[in-house]
Phi, psi and omega in degrees: 000135175245147187220155173199161183118208185278126180234026184298331184255005186081018184291347176267351174070030183270357178092204187275058177277154179283329183289143179251342181230128178241107184273358178237153179301133187234128178292119176275105186290344180295340186246018185295324189250020175227164181253116184276122180273324183201155177223142173225137182245135169262199181291318183222020177219162184216144178233130177243136181255123182269163184288353175267009178080016172272150175252132180239131182231155180197158181111201186295146186214033184292340179245010180083019185290345176279352183073016179234172183275333185231160173289141183231125175269351172239156188302137175224140182292135176284103190294330181300327184261353192297321183289333182289325180047044184219021177283130180241354183195146173227154172225132181245131171268200179293315185221021177219164186223137169246145176242133178246127182260167185290343173264022168074025176262145180252135174237145183221152176207164178110208179295140182220022182303328182251014182075023186288349176281337178076023185263008176092002180216191181237018183273134182291150175238134176257006172227144181302140180230138178293139175272107186288337182292340183249014186296328187262004195255005176050064181290140178236350176202139175234153176207151187233140164266198182298310179227019177228164181225155175224153175221151177239132181267163174297337181270011174073033175256127180264127174255146176218151179198165179107212184293140178225024186296325178252012176091011188294349179270353171075025179238164181271012178289141179268003176294142183284346182202165178214130191266351182235145176302130175229147179288148176275099191300321185303327188263007186296333182269004187249144174275094180278124183262334186205141171239159173197171183208153164263198183301308184229023182219162190226156175225145170226129184244126182278169179292342179263005173088022178264136190246130173245141179226156177197161181112211181297141185218028189300327184247008183088017182296343177276347177072027186253008175086009179210187182242021188267127176298151179241129180264351177235149176307132184227131181296133171274092188291333189289342173245021180307322184252024175268354176061062179293132175241354177203150182216146175208152183231146175254203183298312181219019177223169185218157182221141173231148180242135179260168181295335179279352179092020176267153182238130182242140178229158182194155180114217185285132181240014192302329179251009177088009186293352176269347172077024184256021181058035184199155177253018176281152175285156179231120187278337178231161183298132180228131182288141181285113187303312185296343179260357179297136184093344177262148173259105185270134182244353177217149172222151176208132178254129166267192182300309179223023175224168185222139173240140171226155179236127180262146185284304183228125347291158180301120184210143172254131175250148178220148177201157181117209178298130183226014188292335179258013175085005184295346180274343177078027176255159182289331179259127178275093184269150176297322179201153178228121188263355176231154177304127177249121185282138171247110182206187180296329184280004183297150177287347180282130187264026182281137182300337182297322180296321179293328175296315179304311183295319178296318181293329174298325181294335180289351180051044180219086183200168173205139181257149182218151179221143178230219180305285178231027183229153184226149182223156170220118177272146178230135177275156175303151182302132180089352181253159173068195180204159182292127184277119182255104181293349179288342179244006183261124170235152183276336180289157176252148187283069174286332177289170187271132164262168179295320181294319178296318180298317178300313183299319176299313181291327177294319182293323184289325182286332180279007177059055178284192182304142183301325181291324175295316180296319179299320183291320178296315178297322179297320179294315177302315184290327179295314179300316186280001179252353184237118183304319184298318180289319181289319179292339177263001179263161175058038181274163173281176184297329181235073181295336180292350179281011181265124180269343177062315184257004179264162185285341186238029182252134178280166184279354180081012180263141173272068194289331178299308179290329181302313185299320183287329176297318186283001171252019180303145181302331184299325180295336179286340186254332184263094181290329184294319177301317180303313181293321176291324177296322174304314181292320180298311182297320179296318177297318176299312182295323179292334183278350183292142182247136180240150358293152180297148180290329183195151178305343180306321185297339180299341182303326179299331180286344168275320188286321187297316176302327177295329176293323180286352173292356173297341177059037176264128190295319181297319181290318179294315185292332179269325186272319188299316179300319176295317181298313183297321181297316180288326180299320181287347177273355184298320187089157191295328182295313181290325176294324173300320177297311177305319180297318179299317180292317178298329177286341187256328178278174183302132182301343180297333184288313180295319178302315183293319181296317178295317180298325177301311186294316185295317179299317177305313179296318185299316181298317182291321181293317183299324182277357178047046181287143177247004178298132186294327176298316180293322182294321180292325177299320178298312178301314180297317180296327180292321178294322178293320177295328176299311176297318177304315179300324178292319178301326186278021184298339181261013180055053175304317183231155177304143181295338180295340181299332181277353187286134170264108185286158176055032180296323183300334184291328189244350182235139180279100184288332174302309180295319179299319178293321180299312177303312181301315183293324182286334176049051181255028176066015171279151180293137174207138180297340179292341179282354179231071190294342184288346178270349185273120176282178189298327176294310183298313184294323180292320178296320178296322176299315178296321181293316179301315182292327179290324174301320180291315180298318180294327180293318177294323179289324175298316182300319177296318181296324182291320179301313177299321179292327184279342182237098185292339184280351177276125179288125181297127179216119182301327186293336180281002173275355184239160172262101182271124182249105181267117187218161172250151181293327182287331180236053188297309183296308175303316179300315180298315179299320179298318180292327182275352179253016179292145185301327183255028183298330181294336177276351187249331194301328186261008170278159177302138184275137170233130178257131178235117171280131177299138176069020177233146187269355184297137175261130189279101171254022178130324185294316182299322178301313185296318180289327181294318184286326182295315177294314182301318180296321180302317182288320180297326181281354178296132179301339179286347179293316166091351182272327182242156187227128177268133175286138180301329186269305189271344180068013179270155186260145173216159184298139176284122181294325177247102183218154176273351182287142178283161179303333182298326177295323179286330176293319176298319178301318176297319178298318178301312176299316180297319182301316183297316180294310186300328184257012175057053174234135180277132175237131183266073171265108188284066174279154176287170177299329182305323178302315183285330172300314184290324174303327182259010176073020179266155185278133175277159183215189185292336177293325176294324180291321177298319180294315182283311180238078191305318179295312178299309184304316181291329173297317178295321179298318180294330177293320181290328186268351185298131185239011180283178179262356184248042189306304186297322177292327178287319188259330177048055184245154169234180180273029172246132179237166181242131180231145177279134179226099177047054176088343175256150183254130183249134180267136185227131175272125176287332173226175179297129181060037184295337180287349176255000182251106181288145176279126178244177179293334180283325186252012183298325177299318177294323175299311182297316173303313179296326181290315178297316178300322178295312187295315189260347184236283193299323184290336187232021181310309184293316183292315182291322184297321175293316177303309183301320177295319178294319184294312179283347171299328177263309186271079186262001182292139179293341184294326181310313186287355181277343188282152166277158182308311187293330180284319176300324179296320182291325179300318183280317190252353184069191175231146179273007181273117185255143175228086184289339174297317177297317179299318182295321183289341183250009181278141175247167187227155184208168177056042177101343177275149175208167192305323186266007181296141183302318181299318181291316176302317178294325181296315180289324175300320181290317182296317177294340177275353181288155173290171179297324181294321181288324175301319179297318180292322178298319180298318178297319182298316185287309188253352183089356177216146178267010180255150181269132179298162183299332184266009173097170177292343180292330180293348180286341182052051184297135176232137172245125179240146183289130179264131185271023178261187180289163184293343184281353184278156177274156172296150182240135181251126172260088186298335180298328189238005182053047176251133175250122174273111189239123176299150179284070175298144179246351183240132186294325181292320178295316178308308187298317183298309181294323180291321179292323175294319182296313182285339183272343184227059189252357181286138181089195191233028182287337185267350186279000000 
């Protein structure tokens, strides 16, 4: 062991030498034949721990801090602990000492004026005394400040005691001191890997490299950007993503070491102890410039000086106060503001320097700094290894890794010794009952690589292996373990304190849903309500971080989490529970889903994952909409549109439209009641559209351009064909829109243009029609939806995206114009070196305009701007923007205005684009088995009736085209509603006429009047005749 600095009190342990200051490293011969395991320095005393478990102390002893009766200038064994031979660590304060044994017991001696010994009183001790308060806590590290002490348990609990005048104990207590160890509550949910302290300030470092500081901050030694003391642990955010692995503190300055080997310093710089070539104070961590490019592996803070050790070439640097020789230089300077190297290359020809350099080559050393003294321990040649503090943590891995967990479960499954099973169970339950242990378990190899507050940082969990572990076969057989896990996890969640001290604790919110993937009803029913309640307590900042994690890990985890919540809600709804606790759980679950839906803004999982299916079966949607409409803070599922599937939303849209229609009819009725001279007429409660079949479009436009149309448009629609006797109970509307759509799609109409490949319609960019015509087209589409009529206008999905304010993309271009879209895709995917030669493009495109070709610049001077591999993305975006936006802005804006002139229901905006398309156009996918299973019968017919059996056999033998015609004959449309064929409520009733008659369809009510045919050939012939000549009302 080598030492240098002040030895006035014997703190270098050199014995009775006359010299009091040693400015060069000096070999301490008292340690030549022993191996020093650890050294701790106080202000004027030192303790060395030998590899045989003995503690040796030397230096000042006025308060008994050496654990001996007399002061010793040469090393003396602490006799009280000598017989134990199990001391593994010591920590020295200004005038007190803590000893930590291999069996996790803490002993203390020395000054106790502030209760820093933790013995429950303020009496000094000249012999080490056991701390009874910590006997059961498995202490793994101790550290001392000037007059306070800290201890870290194997369960990651930090205890503090002693002086608290500047808040160095990390509690919100205003007491100036505490004589017994108490936990630092703020840190309970964090997995603390290391603790350390300065004179009056303290540090806690998590396993992921997040550093907390608290206590005195007069010179910025807490690194928080100010000089305000902190009574509670506070995250040093400025180095959050630097991956700190070690920290140390001096009197008023602090040092941190990162995984990359960089050193940051902050606090008091009056003697240059920060190493910044300045004596200025530093309020936030600042990297030491002169050490940049070097890989530092050790740091040590003395009272007002600093030591660091570099890996290659092995070098010790020192800076700060040097008046007592503590820097190890030949010249005793008052201060040194930059790192000064002590190495073989030194200009000093003292043999001690050569020894230092040689010892470095042995790669067996550790540096220490105290009041005004410095040490370097050296293992005997060939023994030990260079200590790299970047990989050293004081804690032992009692928490679970994925491999450890697997081994435990495998051994438990193999029915090993009962005592082993009990021990394994205790460990598992212990980890799952404490937030700090669970958040520190199942980590990746480098958990400190987690930045937490950045957009691209992972949670540091080995979550892929974790999920498979939690589906281990053992969980399926041991019901007792499941029950105990329930209790442990609930206790863990209940113990969480909000706001959380740090995002690291959020790991438990990823781990617990994996546990629930066991799909055990007891576990889900007991844990999930508590989990959801705590989830809602996180706050938006932490939920946003969870969202970042869910966006980065595999989608299956987020999918599973959402499924858990949705499934839980579904079970409560299906049971129609009225229990207030369960109803609160539904409300909480909905709020969690609301946050989850926000997390899903990047579409991590399909939006359908959030849907609660079959909601109309169990929930009164009329009441739900009424609550939503009144907006009186009552719970309504309508407030959470993301959980409503397409069927629920369609039902709600119909309800909303019906509410509006009834309101309009009520207004008319009130007007009639208020004006007695107005003749009461039921017809004025409706919007009657009188048209002729020959002039369908002109008549429609005439009706829709009436000056008072805004007073009519939202009344229930009735269609009256001129010179026809049919009464519109719904069937005429269906036929009207079906015929109207065919005429609108005619090329002679000129407003819309069909793509030759996709056959989809889009607005004509070059048209002579005025915007009013496109507005009327929007009104027609809106009227169809408002009156619950399907119209087969084959618009692309892009139309519905634009109506709902969604962005169009290249997939929409591929759908509308397949060749053009795929060409754009090939431009984006091209990976050759000759892009410009291959495509020869500029930002100018050519469009056909009534047989002529027009050139259009996508950007300013586009004809002069070549498309390159660097700007091809911009080119494709501009092309898409032109096709769907710029070229049809006037037309679409007019259409949109007309559409929402009718469809003013807030429910409309709840649909996704593809769902809104299905609402308007239906689907061409038929499931006649569904139709058959939901058909009812009347007037003598029943499911097994011979005519009915023959009818279904005949219908099922039809081609798809004939089935489509039958559907049109039956319902007035050949498209299937979004809710399926079952929603048609198809009824077959027996017709009491002769066999020669044709079947008659009452399209208003989806009723088929079917004669009682007895011959299958007759049945087929009559059905074909009916469905092929079904336009008009001649057959009814």
